[in-house]
C-alpha positions in Angstrom: 24.0 17.1 6.3 22.5 17.7 2.8 19.2 16.3 1.6 20.4 13.4 -0.5 22.7 12.2 2.3 19.8 12.4 4.7 17.6 10.4 2.4 20.3 7.9 2.0 20.5 7.2 5.7 16.7 7.0 6.1 16.5 4.4 3.4 19.4 2.5 4.8 17.8 2.3 8.2 14.5 1.3 6.9 15.7 -1.2 4.4 18.6 -2.6 6.3 21.0 -1.8 3.6 24.8 -1.9 3.6 25.7 1.5 4.8 24.7 2.7 8.2 26.7 4.1 11.0 25.8 3.0 14.5 22.0 3.0 14.1 20.2 0.0 12.7 16.6 -0.9 12.7 15.4 -4.5 13.1 13.1 -4.9 10.1 12.8 -8.3 8.6 11.9 -9.1 5.0 13.8 -9.8 1.9 14.7 -6.3 1.0 18.4 -7.0 0.7 19.5 -10.2 -0.8 17.2 -10.0 -3.8 17.2 -13.8 -4.0 14.2 -15.1 -2.1 10.8 -13.9 -0.9 11.1 -15.4 2.6 11.7 -13.1 5.5 14.6 -13.2 7.9 13.5 -15.4 10.7 14.0 -15.1 14.4 16.2 -17.8 15.7 14.7 -21.0 14.4 17.4 -23.4 15.6 16.8 -26.3 18.0 16.7 -25.5 21.6 20.2 -26.5 22.9 18.6 -28.2 25.9 16.8 -30.6 23.6 20.0 -31.8 21.9 21.0 -35.3 23.1 23.9 -35.7 25.5 27.2 -36.0 23.8 26.1 -33.8 20.9 27.4 -30.3 19.9 24.8 -28.2 18.1 26.4 -26.2 15.2 23.9 -23.5 14.1 24.5 -21.7 10.8 22.7 -18.6 9.5 23.3 -18.5 5.7 22.2 -16.2 2.9 19.3 -17.4 0.8 21.3 -17.6 -2.5 23.0 -20.9 -1.5 20.0 -22.5 0.2 19.8 -25.6 -1.9 23.5 -26.3 -1.9 23.9 -25.8 1.8 20.9 -27.9 2.7 22.4 -30.8 0.8 25.8 -30.3 2.4 24.4 -30.2 5.9 22.3 -33.3 5.3 25.4 -35.2 4.1 27.6 -33.9 6.9 25.1 -35.0 9.6 24.7 -38.4 8.0 28.5 -39.0 8.2 28.5 -38.4 12.0 31.5 -36.1 12.4 32.8 -35.6 15.9 34.9 -33.1 17.9 38.2 -34.0 19.5 36.3 -34.8 22.7 34.3 -37.4 20.8 31.0 -35.5 20.8 28.8 -35.8 17.6 28.3 -32.6 15.6 24.7 -31.8 14.7 24.7 -29.0 12.0 21.5 -26.9 11.5 21.1 -24.1 8.9 18.5 -21.4 8.7 18.3 -19.2 5.5 18.3 -15.5 5.9 18.9 -12.2 4.2 22.3 -10.7 4.7 21.2 -7.3 6.2 18.3 -8.7 8.2 20.4 -11.4 9.8 23.2 -8.9 10.6 20.8 -6.7 12.5 19.1 -9.7 14.2 22.6 -10.9 15.4 23.5 -7.4 16.6 20.2 -7.2 18.5 20.5 -10.6 20.0 17.5 -12.0 18.2 19.5 -14.5 16.2 22.4 -16.3 17.8 24.2 -18.7 15.4 27.6 -20.1 15.7 28.3 -19.4 12.0 27.1 -16.5 9.9 27.5 -16.6 6.1 26.1 -13.5 4.5 26.2 -12.8 0.7 29.2 -10.5 0.7 32.3 -9.6 2.8 31.0 -6.0 3.3 28.3 -7.3 5.7 31.1 -8.8 7.8 32.9 -5.4 8.0 29.7 -3.8 9.1 28.8 -6.4 11.7 32.3 -6.2 13.2 32.3 -2.4 13.2 29.0 -2.2 15.0 29.8 -5.0 17.5 33.1 -3.2 18.3 31.2 0.0 19.0 29.2 -1.9 21.6 31.8 -4.2 23.1 35.2 -2.8 22.2 36.0 -5.9 20.2 34.9 -7.3 16.8 32.3 -10.0 16.6 34.6 -12.1 14.4 38.3 -12.2 15.0 39.2 -14.9 12.5 39.3 -14.6 8.7 36.0 -15.4 7.0 36.9 -17.5 3.9 34.8 -17.4 0.8 32.6 -20.5 0.2 31.4 -20.2 -3.4 31.0 -17.6 -6.2 27.6 -16.2 -7.2 28.5 -13.6 -9.8 26.2 -10.7 -10.9 25.6 -9.7 -14.5 22.8 -9.2 -17.0 19.9 -11.5 -17.8 18.8 -10.9 -21.4 16.5 -12.7 -23.7 18.8 -15.1 -25.7 17.9 -13.8 -29.2 18.7 -10.3 -28.1 22.0 -11.4 -26.4 23.0 -13.2 -29.5 22.2 -10.2 -31.6 24.7 -8.3 -29.5 27.3 -11.1 -30.1 26.9 -13.1 -26.9 28.8 -15.2 -25.8 31.9 -14.2 -27.7 31.6 -10.4 -28.1 32.4 -8.4 -24.9 29.3 -6.7 -23.5 29.7 -4.3 -20.7 27.9 -1.6 -18.8 29.0 0.9 -21.4 27.4 -1.3 -24.1 24.1 -1.1 -22.2 24.3 2.6 -21.8 25.1 3.1 -25.5 22.2 0.9 -26.6 19.8 2.7 -24.2 21.0 6.1 -25.4 20.8 5.3 -29.1 17.6 6.8 -30.6 17.6 3.9 -33.2 17.3 1.4 -30.3 17.6 -2.2 -31.4 17.8 -1.1 -35.0 21.5 -0.6 -34.3 21.8 -4.4 -34.0 19.5 -5.1 -37.0 16.3 -5.6 -35.1 14.1 -2.4 -35.4 11.1 -4.5 -34.5 12.3 -4.7 -30.9 12.1 -1.0 -30.4 13.9 1.0 -27.7 16.0 -0.8 -25.1 14.3 -1.4 -21.8 16.3 -2.3 -18.6 15.5 -3.3 -15.0 17.5 -3.6 -11.9 16.8 -3.8 -8.2 16.9 -0.6 -6.1 20.3 -0.1 -4.6 18.7 1.5 -1.5 16.8 -1.7 -0.7 18.5 -4.7 -2.4 21.9 -6.1 -2.0 21.9 -7.1 -5.7 21.0 -3.6 -6.7 23.9 -2.0 -4.7 26.4 -4.5 -6.0 25.2 -4.1 -9.6 25.3 -0.4 -9.5 28.8 -0.5 -7.9 29.9 -2.7 -10.8 28.3 -0.1 -13.1 30.4 2.7 -11.6 33.6 0.5 -11.9 32.8 -0.2 -15.5 32.1 3.3 -16.6 35.0 4.7 -14.6 37.3 2.1 -16.3 38.6 0.7 -13.0 38.9 -2.7 -11.5 40.1 -1.6 -8.1 40.6 1.4 -5.9 37.1 2.9 -6.6 36.4 6.1 -4.6 33.3 8.2 -4.0 34.8 10.8 -6.2 34.7 8.3 -9.1 31.0 7.8 -8.6 30.4 11.5 -8.7 32.5 12.1 -11.8 30.6 13.8 -14.7 31.2 10.8 -16.9 29.7 8.3 -14.5 26.8 10.6 -13.6 25.9 11.1 -17.2 26.1 7.4 -18.0 23.9 6.5 -15.0 21.4 9.1 -15.9 21.2 7.7 -19.4 20.8 4.2 -18.1 18.1 5.2 -15.7 16.1 6.9 -18.5 15.6 3.4 -20.0 15.2 1.6 -16.7 11.5 0.8 -16.5 11.5 -1.4 -13.4 13.2 -1.3 -10.0 12.4 -3.6 -7.1 13.6 -5.2 -3.9 14.3 -8.7 -5.3 16.2 -9.9 -8.3 13.9 -13.0 -8.8 10.9 -10.6 -8.9 12.4 -9.0 -12.0 12.8 -12.4 -13.7 9.2 -13.3 -12.6 8.0 -10.1 -14.4 10.0 -11.0 -17.5 8.5 -14.5 -17.5 5.0 -13.2 -17.1 5.1 -10.2 -19.5 7.5 -11.5 -22.1 10.2 -9.9 -24.2 8.2 -6.8 -25.0 8.3 -5.7 -21.4 11.9 -5.8 -20.2 14.8 -6.7 -22.5 17.5 -7.2 -19.8 17.9 -7.0 -16.0 20.8 -6.9 -13.6 20.6 -10.1 -11.5 22.8 -13.0 -10.2 23.8 -15.8 -12.5 22.2 -18.4 -10.3 18.8 -16.9 -10.6 19.0 -16.8 -14.4 19.9 -20.5 -14.6 17.2 -21.5 -12.2 14.5 -19.7 -14.3 15.7 -21.3 -17.5 15.5 -24.8 -15.9 12.6 -24.5 -13.6 10.4 -22.0 -15.5 11.6 -22.7 -19.0 8.3 -23.8 -20.4 6.8 -20.4 -19.4 9.6 -18.3 -21.0 9.0 -16.9 -24.5 12.7 -17.4 -25.2 15.5 -18.7 -23.0 17.5 -16.2 -21.0 21.2 -15.7 -21.4 23.5 -14.6 -18.5 26.0 -12.0 -19.6 29.1 -11.2 -17.6 29.9 -7.5 -17.8 33.1 -7.3 -19.7 34.8 -4.7 -17.5 34.4 -6.9 -14.4 31.7 -7.8 -11.9 31.3 -8.6 -8.2 31.7 -12.3 -7.7 29.7 -12.5 -4.5 31.7 -15.0 -2.4 29.5 -15.7 0.6 32.1 -15.7 3.4 31.9 -18.3 6.2 32.3 -16.6 9.6 32.7 -18.2 13.0 31.3 -15.8 15.7 34.2 -16.5 18.0 33.7 -13.4 20.1 29.9 -13.9 20.7 29.2 -14.9 24.3 26.8 -17.6 23.2 29.5 -19.6 21.2 31.5 -22.2 23.1 35.0 -23.3 22.3 33.7 -26.7 21.2 31.2 -25.1 18.9 34.0 -23.1 17.3 35.9 -26.4 16.8 32.8 -27.9 15.2 32.4 -24.9 13.0 36.0 -25.3 11.8 35.4 -28.9 11.0 32.2 -28.1 9.0 34.1 -25.2 7.2 36.8 -27.6 6.0 34.1 -30.0 4.9 32.3 -27.3 3.0 35.4 -26.2 1.2 36.4 -29.7 0.2 36.5 -30.5 -3.5 33.5 -32.9 -3.2 31.2 -30.2 -1.8 32.5 -27.6 -4.2 31.6 -29.8 -7.1 28.1 -30.2 -5.6 27.7 -26.4 -5.7 27.7 -26.6 -9.5 24.5 -28.7 -9.5 22.9 -25.8 -7.5 23.8 -23.0 -10.0 26.9 -21.8 -8.1 30.5 -21.7 -9.1 33.2 -23.4 -7.0 36.1 -21.4 -5.7 38.7 -23.6 -7.5 38.7 -22.7 -11.2 40.4 -26.1 -11.8 37.2 -27.9 -11.0 35.6 -28.4 -14.4 32.2 -26.9 -14.9 29.2 -28.9 -16.3 25.5 -28.5 -16.7 23.7 -26.4 -15.5 26.7 -24.1 -15.8 26.9 -24.3 -19.5 25.9 -22.5 -22.7 22.9 -24.7 -23.1 21.4 -23.5 -19.8 22.3 -19.9 -20.5 25.8 -19.1 -19.2 29.4 -19.2 -20.4 31.4 -21.8 -18.5 34.6 -20.5 -20.0 34.4 -17.3 -17.9 36.8 -17.1 -14.9 37.8 -14.4 -12.5 40.9 -13.9 -14.6 38.9 -13.1 -17.7 36.2 -11.0 -16.0 37.8 -9.3 -13.1 36.4 -9.8 -9.6 35.7 -6.3 -8.4 36.2 -5.5 -4.7 33.1 -5.1 -2.5 32.1 -1.4 -2.0 33.4 0.4 1.0 30.9 2.3 3.2 31.9 5.6 1.5 31.6 4.2 -2.0 28.2 2.5 -1.1 26.9 5.8 0.1 28.0 7.6 -3.1 26.5 4.9 -5.3 23.1 5.2 -3.7 23.2 9.0 -3.6 24.1 9.0 -7.3 21.2 6.7 -8.1 18.7 8.8 -6.2 19.8 11.9 -8.1 19.7 10.3 -11.5 16.8 7.8 -11.4 13.5 8.5 -13.1 11.1 10.4 -10.9 7.8 8.8 -10.0 4.2 9.8 -9.8 2.5 7.7 -7.1 -1.2 7.5 -6.5 -2.4 5.9 -3.3 -5.9 4.5 -3.4 -7.0 3.6 0.1 -10.0 1.5 1.1 -11.9 3.2 3.9 -15.1 1.0 3.8 -16.8 -0.2 7.0 -15.0 -3.5 6.9 -11.7 -1.6 7.6 -13.0 -0.5 11.0 -10.8 -1.2 14.0 -7.2 -2.4 13.8 -7.2 -2.4 10.0 -7.9 1.3 9.5 -5.6 2.2 12.3 -2.6 0.3 11.0 -3.4 1.0 7.3 -3.5 4.8 7.8 -0.4 4.9 10.0 1.6 2.7 7.5 0.3 4.8 4.6 1.4 8.0 6.3 4.9 6.4 6.9 5.0 5.4 3.2 4.2 8.9 2.1 7.1 10.2 4.1 9.5 7.8 2.5 8.8 9.1 -1.0 11.4 11.3 -2.6 10.8 15.0 -2.4 10.9 15.3 -6.3 8.3 12.6 -6.7 4.6 13.4 -7.1 1.9 11.9 -5.0 -1.9 11.9 -4.9 -4.4 10.3 -2.5 -7.7 8.7 -3.3 -10.0 7.1 -0.7 -13.0 4.9 -1.5 -16.0 3.4 0.3 -19.5 4.0 -1.2 -17.9 6.8 -3.1 -14.5 7.5 -4.6 -12.9 10.7 -3.5 -9.7 12.4 -4.7 -8.4 13.9 -1.4 -5.3 15.3 -2.9 -4.4 16.0 -6.5 -0.9 15.0 -7.7 1.7 17.4 -6.4 5.4 17.2 -5.5 6.0 15.3 -2.3 7.9 18.2 -0.7 4.8 20.4 -1.0 2.2 18.1 0.5 3.7 15.3 2.5 3.4 16.8 6.0 -0.2 17.8 5.6 -1.1 14.7 3.7 0.4 12.2 6.1 -1.3 14.0 9.0 -4.6 13.9 7.1 -4.3 10.2 6.3 -4.1 9.3 10.0 -7.5 10.9 10.7 -9.4 8.8 8.1 -12.3 6.7 9.4 -13.9 3.6 8.0 -17.6 3.5 6.9 -19.8 2.3 4.1 -19.3 -0.1 1.2 -16.4 -0.8 -1.2 -16.3 0.9 -4.6 -13.1 -1.0 -5.6 -13.7 -1.0 -9.4 -14.6 2.7 -9.3 -11.4 3.5 -7.4 -9.3 1.6 -9.9 -10.8 3.5 -12.8 -10.5 6.9 -11.0 -6.8 6.2 -10.1 -5.8 5.0 -13.6 -7.6 7.9 -15.3 -5.8 10.3 -13.1 -2.4 8.6 -13.7 -3.1 8.6 -17.5 -3.9 12.3 -17.4 -0.7 13.0 -15.5 1.3 10.9 -18.0 -0.1 12.8 -21.0 0.8 16.1 -19.4 4.3 15.0 -18.5 5.0 13.7 -22.0 3.8 16.9 -23.5 6.2 18.7 -21.2 9.1 16.3 -22.1 9.2 14.6 -18.7 10.1 10.9 -18.5 8.6 9.5 -15.3 7.4 6.3 -13.8 3.8 5.9 -12.8 2.4 3.7 -10.0 -0.8 3.1 -8.1 -0.8 1.6 -4.6 -4.2 0.1 -4.1 -5.0 -1.2 -0.6 -8.3 -3.0 -0.1 -9.6 -5.6 2.4 -12.7 -6.7 0.5 -14.6 -7.2 -2.7 -16.4 -4.5 -4.7 -19.9 -4.0 -3.3 -21.2 -1.2 -5.5 -21.2 -2.9 -8.9 -20.5 0.2 -10.9 -18.5 0.0 -13.0 -18.7 -3.8 -13.3 -15.6 -5.9 -13.1 -15.7 -6.5 -16.9 -16.1 -2.9 -17.7 -13.2 -2.0 -15.4 -10.9 -4.4 -17.2 -12.2 -3.4 -20.6 -12.2 0.4 -20.3 -9.9 1.4 -17.4 -7.0 -1.1 -17.6 -4.7 -2.0 -20.5 -5.1 -5.4 -22.3 -1.4 -6.1 -21.5 1.3 -4.5 -19.5 3.6 -1.9 -21.0 7.1 -1.2 -19.5 6.4 2.5 -19.3 2.7 2.2 -18.5 0.9 2.8 -15.3 1.6 0.0 -12.9 -0.8 -1.0 -10.1 0.6 -2.5 -6.9 -2.5 -4.0 -5.1 -2.2 -4.8 -1.4 -4.7 -7.5 -0.4 -5.3 -6.5 3.2 -6.5 -9.6 5.0 -8.1 -12.8 4.0 -11.4 -11.3 2.7 -9.7 -9.2 0.0 -10.6 -10.0 -3.6 -7.2 -11.5 -4.4 -8.1 -13.0 -7.7 -9.2 -9.6 -9.1 -6.3 -7.8 -7.5 -3.9 -10.3 -9.0 -5.4 -9.8 -12.5 -5.1 -6.0 -12.0 -1.4 -6.4 -11.1 -0.8 -8.7 -14.1 -2.3 -6.6 -16.8 -0.4 -3.5 -15.6 3.0 -5.0 -14.8 2.6 -4.4 -11.1 2.8 -6.8 -8.3 0.3 -8.1 -5.8 1.3 -8.0 -2.1 -0.6 -9.7 0.7 -0.6 -8.0 4.1 -2.1 -8.1 7.6 -2.1 -5.4 10.3 1.1 -7.0 11.6 2.9 -7.0 8.2 1.6 -3.9 6.5 4.7 -1.8 7.4 7.0 -4.3 5.7 4.8 -4.5 2.6 4.8 -0.8 2.2 8.6 -0.9 2.6 8.9 -3.4 -0.2 6.6 -1.3 -2.4 8.9 1.7 -1.7 11.6 -0.2 -3.7 9.4 -0.7 -6.8 9.6 2.8 -8.3 
């Protein structure tokens, strides 16, 4: 097995992504749907024994994207007191999950719903295949009908989208590649003041939206609307186009809303466009409109896109599902697909399956999307097969911008005990997840700031460095400000050297601390004035602070993240592994 293929399977297992053979890891967290920051819960349904006599409990595990809509539908359904043929009342309950996390929880017996509704049909194929390997039968024998459409496309600042001709001029992935490759940048559209194009998308090795978007990219560049193969992804034309796109991609991540949050916080000078679902764009325009410098426009890729259809699956072969629960699930399915409930989806930023249902606000131009678009005009691309998914992720890994990552680890006395043990082990695991072509450095800080390892390629240092990290001990005070300055100076130095050598890399600092600065030199003010930028730059050094426990200086860490375009994460010894996993998707 070659290196990139091995890396692919490691990432899949860790992030619970689409393509995995028979081995899956039960890690929760929203690394897959890219639509919500909540983690996949263990079974949070009512205890069946607590349900009143004469009641059938219908439990539904549903992807986060359609949370608001499904909550309303469930509330109305229960209020109408639907019954089974035997006269028993149906009580529907829904818990909102990530697609990959819920799939693994179901396979491992940690989540036992009657109905499962992931974001895309490909999850169903995976779940069935793995269940069949264990039981010699699929988990779901019936067809899983689509429930709604949640198409993927581009979020772009509306003035920029209009400069490109939106909503009437076709804009596809090839348009984005051409703009990103043009040395004139936005001057090609009459706006030299906007500079070079800057793009963002979620990491296809961690996020469902990233995988589906990059699959649509391959379709678009290959000029296909069906029959995509792994060979198409590896074609020279597609590889060159993806390499060109990645050179202007300044931000990855594990969640689509996080990209929109960054655009909201940093403004149009940071990212110009991002690949995200339509629903997220409309939500931000309505719910965060007063914070946006300009409204966002949602652009359908002209060559076609994946209209995520959120299938509704009755787990009829699961031993915990009774015949009457299956009957109840079918009754609710028919209710969900009725015209009345499909119309209700529009109010919640989703598109009904029936194109004859007229769209209205918020699915309109005023809110930022084109209601005239249908699956006939913008082809609905098939979900990727396992083979195509593997090729897409592999292609991304080989063409993405390489990263220089500096880990700054708090080893002060307050880290003693469980904190230092879990922090060092999780840091070692994080180092092993970095790509061999990336560069990594390690800084520790207590009373003093020490560079334990200068930047070097991961392949050269990861074994020794990960072993060394585990042996670190906690002692002394906390020179937090000094560590930030040391790390940013080192990153800036590496960036200057790389630029002189013609390298185009991403730069990130992972800063883990459980307390406040106790040394006072430099002061907080001096740190912000001399070591950090006044505002974030898309290609600047990003800091990803981890506030490790309640005593961490979260206000300062949040400011550090904001001014560098990074992101603050909050962790405990129990959650630090998942936090590091999410950071792995950022660069």
